C-alpha positions in Angstrom: 0.0 0.0 0.0 2.8 2.4 0.9 4.5 1.6 -2.4 1.3 2.3 -4.3 0.9 5.7 -2.6 4.5 6.6 -3.3 4.0 5.7 -7.0 0.9 7.9 -7.2 2.7 10.7 -5.5 5.7 10.5 -7.9 3.3 10.5 -10.9 1.5 13.6 -9.5 4.8 15.4 -8.8 6.1 14.6 -12.2 2.9 16.0 -13.8 3.3 19.2 -11.8 6.9 19.5 -12.8 6.1 19.0 -16.4 3.3 21.5 -16.4 5.6 24.1 -14.8 8.0 24.0 -17.8 6.9 26.2 -20.7 8.6 27.4 -23.8 8.3 30.5 -26.0 6.0 28.9 -28.6 3.4 28.2 -25.9 3.1 31.9 -25.0 3.2 33.1 -28.6 0.4 30.8 -29.7 -1.6 31.6 -26.5 -1.3 35.3 -27.2 -2.4 34.9 -30.8 -5.4 32.8 -29.9 -6.5 35.3 -27.1 -6.0 38.4 -29.2 -9.2 40.5 -29.3 -7.9 42.3 -32.4 -7.5 39.0 -34.2 -10.9 37.9 -33.2 -12.4 41.2 -34.4 -10.7 41.0 -37.8 -11.9 37.4 -38.2 -15.5 38.6 -37.5 -15.1 41.5 -39.9 -14.2 39.0 -42.7 -17.5 37.2 -41.9 -19.4 40.5 -42.0 -17.9 41.3 -45.4 -19.2 38.0 -46.8 -22.6 38.7 -45.2 -22.7 42.2 -46.7 -21.9 40.8 -50.1 -24.8 38.3 -49.8 -27.1 41.2 -48.9 -26.0 43.2 -51.9 -26.5 40.1 -54.1 -30.0 39.7 -52.9 -30.8 43.4 -53.3 -29.6 43.4 -56.9 -30.7 40.0 -57.9 -34.0 39.4 -56.1 -37.2 41.5 -56.3 -38.3 43.8 -53.5 -41.9 43.0 -52.6 -44.0 45.2 -50.4 -47.6 45.7 -49.3 -48.7 49.3 -49.6 -51.9 50.9 -48.4 -53.1 54.5 -48.7 -56.3 56.1 -47.7 -57.1 59.8 -48.6 -60.2 61.6 -47.6 -61.0 65.0 -49.2 -64.5 66.1 -48.0 -66.1 69.3 -49.3 -69.0 71.7 -48.5 -71.3 71.9 -51.5 -73.2 75.1 -52.3 -75.2 73.7 -55.2 -79.0 74.5 -55.4 -78.5 77.5 -53.0 -77.9 75.1 -50.1 -74.8 74.3 -48.1 -74.2 70.7 -47.1 -71.3 68.6 -46.1 -70.3 65.9 -48.6 -67.9 63.3 -47.4 -67.5 61.8 -50.9 -68.7 63.5 -54.1 -67.9 63.6 -57.8 -70.4 66.0 -59.3 -70.3 69.2 -57.2 -70.1 72.4 -59.2 -69.9 75.1 -56.4 -68.1 73.9 -53.3 -65.6 74.8 -50.6 -62.6 72.3 -50.3 -59.8 70.8 -52.3 -60.1 70.8 -56.1 -61.8 67.6 -57.2 -59.5 67.5 -60.2 -56.6 66.9 -57.8 -58.1 64.8 -55.2 -60.9 63.0 -57.1 -62.8 63.2 -53.8 -60.5 60.6 -52.2 -58.2 57.8 -52.8 -58.1 54.2 -51.6 -55.2 51.9 -52.3 -54.2 48.4 -51.1 -51.5 47.1 -53.4 -48.8 44.4 -53.5 -45.8 46.0 -55.3 -42.8 44.3 -56.8 -39.6 46.1 -57.9 -36.7 44.5 -59.6 -33.5 46.1 -60.9 -32.4 44.8 -64.3 -28.9 44.2 -65.8 -27.1 44.3 -62.4 -24.3 41.8 -63.1 -21.7 44.5 -63.6 -22.7 46.2 -60.4 -22.4 43.0 -58.4 -18.9 42.4 -59.9 -17.8 45.8 -58.6 -19.2 45.1 -55.1 -17.7 41.6 -55.1 -14.3 43.0 -56.1 -14.5 45.5 -53.2 -15.5 42.8 -50.8 -12.5 40.7 -51.9 -10.1 43.6 -51.2 -11.6 44.2 -47.8 -11.3 40.6 -46.9 -7.6 40.7 -47.9 -7.1 43.8 -45.8 -8.5 42.1 -42.7 -6.5 39.0 -43.3 -3.4 41.1 -43.7 -4.3 42.9 -40.5 -4.4 39.5 -38.8 -1.0 38.6 -40.2 0.5 41.9 -39.1 -1.1 41.6 -35.6 0.2 38.1 -35.1 3.7 39.3 -36.1 3.5 42.2 -33.7 2.2 39.9 -30.9 5.2 37.6 -31.6 7.6 40.4 -31.2 6.0 41.7 -28.0 5.8 38.3 -26.4 9.4 37.5 -27.3 10.6 40.7 -25.7 8.7 40.0 -22.5 9.9 36.4 -22.6 13.5 37.7 -22.8 12.9 40.0 -19.8 11.8 36.9 -17.9 14.9 35.0 -19.0 17.1 37.9 -18.1 15.8 37.9 -14.5 16.1 34.2 -14.3 19.7 34.1 -15.5 20.6 37.0 -13.2 19.0 35.1 -10.3 21.0 31.9 -11.3 24.3 33.9 -11.3 23.5 35.3 -7.8 22.7 31.8 -6.6 25.9 30.4 -8.0 28.0 33.1 -6.4 26.0 32.7 -3.2 26.9 29.0 -3.1 30.6 30.0 -3.8 30.6 32.3 -0.8 28.9 29.8 1.4 31.6 27.2 0.6 34.3 29.8 1.3 32.6 30.8 4.5 32.7 27.3 5.8 36.4 27.1 5.0 37.0 30.5 6.6 35.2 29.5 9.8 37.3 26.4 10.2 40.5 28.5 9.7 39.2 31.1 12.2 38.8 28.4 14.8 42.4 27.5 14.3 43.3 31.3 14.7 44.5 31.5 11.1 41.8 34.1 10.3 40.1 36.6 12.6 36.4 36.5 13.6 36.1 39.9 11.9 37.0 38.2 8.7 34.1 35.8 9.2 31.7 38.6 10.0 32.8 40.5 6.9 32.2 37.5 4.6 28.8 36.9 6.4 27.7 40.5 5.6 28.7 40.0 2.0 26.8 36.8 1.9 23.6 38.6 3.1 24.1 41.1 0.3 24.1 38.3 -2.3 21.1 36.7 -0.6 19.2 40.0 -1.0 20.3 40.4 -4.6 19.2 36.8 -5.4 15.8 37.5 -3.8 15.4 40.7 -5.8 16.0 38.9 -9.1 13.6 36.1 -8.1 10.9 38.6 -7.4 11.7 40.4 -10.7 11.4 37.0 -12.4 7.9 36.4 -10.9 6.8 40.0 -11.8 7.9 39.6 -15.4 6.1 36.3 -15.6 2.9 38.0 -14.4 3.3 40.6 -17.2 3.9 37.8 -19.7 0.7 36.1 -18.7 -1.2 39.4 -18.9 0.2 40.1 -22.4 -0.9 36.6 -23.5 -4.3 36.8 -21.9 -3.4 33.9 -19.7 -5.1 33.5 -16.3 -2.4 31.8 -14.5 -0.6 32.7 -11.2 1.6 29.6 -11.0 5.3 29.8 -11.0 6.8 28.2 -14.1 10.3 27.4 -15.3 10.8 29.1 -18.7 13.0 27.2 -21.2 15.9 29.0 -22.7 15.7 30.4 -26.2 18.2 31.7 -28.8 17.2 33.9 -31.8 18.9 34.0 -35.1 18.7 36.7 -37.8 16.2 35.7 -40.5 17.4 36.3 -44.0 15.6 38.7 -46.3 12.9 36.8 -48.3 12.4 37.4 -52.0 8.6 37.9 -51.6 7.2 41.4 -51.0 7.2 42.8 -47.4 4.1 42.0 -45.5 4.2 45.6 -44.2 4.1 47.0 -47.8 1.1 44.7 -48.6 -1.1 46.9 -46.4 -0.3 50.0 -48.4 -1.0 48.1 -51.6 -4.4 46.9 -50.3 -5.3 50.4 -49.0 -4.6 51.8 -52.5 -6.7 49.1 -54.2 -9.5 49.7 -51.7 -9.6 53.4 -52.6 -9.9 52.5 -56.3 -12.7 50.1 -55.5 -14.5 52.8 -53.5 -14.3 55.1 -56.4 -15.6 52.4 -58.8 -18.6 51.7 -56.5 -19.3 55.4 -56.1 -19.5 55.8 -59.9 -22.2 53.1 -60.2 -24.9 55.7 -59.6 -23.8 57.4 -62.8 -24.7 54.4 -64.9 -28.1 54.1 -66.6 -30.5 52.1 -64.4 -33.5 50.1 -65.6 -36.0 48.6 -63.2 -39.1 46.5 -63.7 -42.1 47.1 -61.5 -45.6 45.6 -61.0 -48.4 46.0 -58.6 -51.8 44.4 -58.0 -54.7 45.0 -55.7 -57.2 47.8 -55.0 -56.8 51.2 -56.5 -59.9 53.4 -56.4 -61.2 57.0 -56.0 -64.4 58.0 -54.5 -65.9 55.0 -52.7 -63.9 51.8 -53.2 -65.6 48.9 -54.8 -64.5 45.4 -55.8 -64.6 46.2 -59.5 -61.6 48.4 -58.9 -59.3 45.4 -58.3 -56.6 45.1 -60.9 -52.9 45.2 -61.7 -50.3 47.3 -63.5 -46.7 46.8 -64.7 -44.0 48.8 -66.4 -40.3 49.8 -66.6 -38.5 52.6 -64.8 -35.4 54.2 -66.4 -33.0 56.6 -64.6 -29.7 58.2 -65.6 -27.9 60.8 -63.6 -26.8 63.6 -66.0 -25.6 66.2 -63.6 -25.1 66.5 -59.9 -23.0 69.6 -59.4 -19.6 68.0 -60.4 -19.7 65.6 -57.4 -18.1 62.9 -59.6 -15.1 65.1 -60.4 -14.6 66.1 -56.8 -14.7 62.5 -55.6 -12.1 61.5 -58.2 -9.8 64.3 -57.0 -10.2 63.1 -53.4 -9.3 59.5 -54.4 -6.2 60.7 -56.3 -5.1 62.8 -53.2 -5.6 59.8 -50.9 -3.6 57.6 -53.2 -0.8 60.1 -53.1 -0.9 60.1 -49.3 -0.6 56.3 -49.2 2.3 56.3 -51.6 4.1 59.0 -49.6 3.6 57.0 -46.4 4.8 53.9 -48.1 8.0 55.6 -49.3 8.6 57.0 -45.8 8.1 53.6 -44.2 10.6 51.9 -46.6 13.3 54.4 -45.7 12.6 54.0 -42.0 12.5 50.2 -42.3 15.9 50.2 -44.1 17.4 52.5 -41.5 16.1 50.5 -38.5 17.6 47.3 -39.9 20.9 48.9 -40.7 21.1 50.5 -37.2 20.3 47.1 -35.6 23.0 45.3 -37.6 25.5 47.9 -36.7 24.6 47.7 -33.0 24.8 43.9 -33.1 28.3 44.0 -34.5 29.5 46.2 -31.6 27.6 44.0 -29.1 29.4 40.9 -30.3 32.7 42.6 -29.6 31.6 43.5 -26.1 30.3 40.0 -25.4 33.6 38.5 -26.6 35.5 40.8 -24.2 33.4 40.0 -21.2 33.5 36.3 -22.0 37.3 36.5 -21.9 37.2 38.5 -18.7 34.9 36.0 -17.0 37.3 33.2 -17.9 40.2 35.2 -16.3 38.1 35.9 -13.2 37.3 32.2 -12.9 40.9 31.2 -13.2 41.8 33.9 -10.6 39.1 32.6 -8.4 40.5 29.1 -8.5 43.9 30.5 -7.3 42.1 32.4 -4.5 40.4 29.3 -3.4 43.7 27.6 -2.9 45.2 30.6 -1.1 42.2 30.8 1.2 42.5 27.2 2.1 46.2 27.8 2.9 45.4 31.0 4.9 47.3 33.2 2.5 44.4 35.3 1.1 43.0 38.5 2.4 39.2 38.2 3.0 38.9 41.7 1.5 40.5 40.5 -1.7 38.1 37.5 -1.8 35.1 39.8 -1.2 36.2 42.2 -4.0 36.8 39.5 -6.6 33.5 37.9 -5.9 31.7 41.2 -6.3 33.7 42.1 -9.4 33.0 38.7 -10.9 29.3 39.0 -10.1 29.1 42.4 -11.8 31.0 41.1 -14.8 28.7 38.1 -15.2 25.6 40.2 -14.7 26.8 42.6 -17.4 27.5 39.7 -19.7 23.9 38.5 -19.3 22.6 41.9 -20.0 24.7 42.2 -23.2 23.5 38.7 -24.4 19.9 39.5 -23.6 20.2 42.8 -25.4 21.6 41.0 -28.4 18.6 38.6 -28.4 16.2 41.6 -28.2 17.9 43.3 -31.1 17.7 40.2 -33.2 14.0 39.9 -32.4 13.6 43.6 -33.5 15.5 43.0 -36.7 13.3 40.0 -37.5 10.2 42.1 -36.8 11.3 44.8 -39.4 12.4 42.1 -41.8 8.9 40.7 -42.1 
């Protein structure tokens, strides 16, 4: 029974340990899936398709309505030298009221009407082309937003790793001091070192403990920010796996950033094309059936009518010309912004590459310095064991080596951040 419980406990602990380890891809995909902007753009694509279906039905299917009108136009008749109120009349000669020629004494209508636009295929093609451009815009927005999410999540992930590595360096040096403190205490008991030397090293040890705790807290805070950025409701402590970025080479395909300018320009042209549909001749078919009577309605006034309606806009105060000029100006604006973006993009990437070259030189120098510090530390360990080393010298070298290692971590994390930025602009 005890063995069984131990087996269950080990399985449970292993599951927890496995769940606590996460990599960058987990956070990137989680952030993409939880992005409200991506969700909005996906829904906008659905709305575009629904709008196109509505337009197809408006253009291709008849509009059927039930229309009813009742008009009363009573008069006061003065025929035969008498005044009398007539609710409905058709033969009054002298009267007070609306002219019977205009009102016919009243009007009674109850009609089913049908209207259908004719020859709408070219109109639908214009609306369909515009819907296609709009869908491509939303899809491009999704692609750009995912790319931006990836950059932001990577940057925050690097901040977490920076705190984690800094904490690991502090812990490593903390263990080094703890080992040296044990040796120092033994030597102090043999009167080789003074108790003040032990106290001095104990004070330094507390400083490293405080530094380690600070980096651990920073690591946890950065993890909270990472979860917030990804829309992840999780307060558990996790062990983030290490990552190393590499510069992505320039692809031969067009930049995804430039695609947005292209689609914006095409959308302007389609807006212009759709706006000019009202200047095309329009032919519609209509028909109605039902009651249409004047005076008092009777069933012998039931009937139907049908016909064609033709409209063609000939002049609207030069609105068409003004709209074309606005479209041209907006296209020039897009082209100007595109050219400006290309210059900035090129400069950003050149600046990052230049900075990376200098960073590599600094990293190489600090790597060499750390190796020299570690070699010197090995000598100091032997001297301390032999009682030949000043505790102040030991304290200083540990502090210097800690500062150098922390600086080395910062330089390497900065390099990874710059590579991430370069890959972002190289999209």
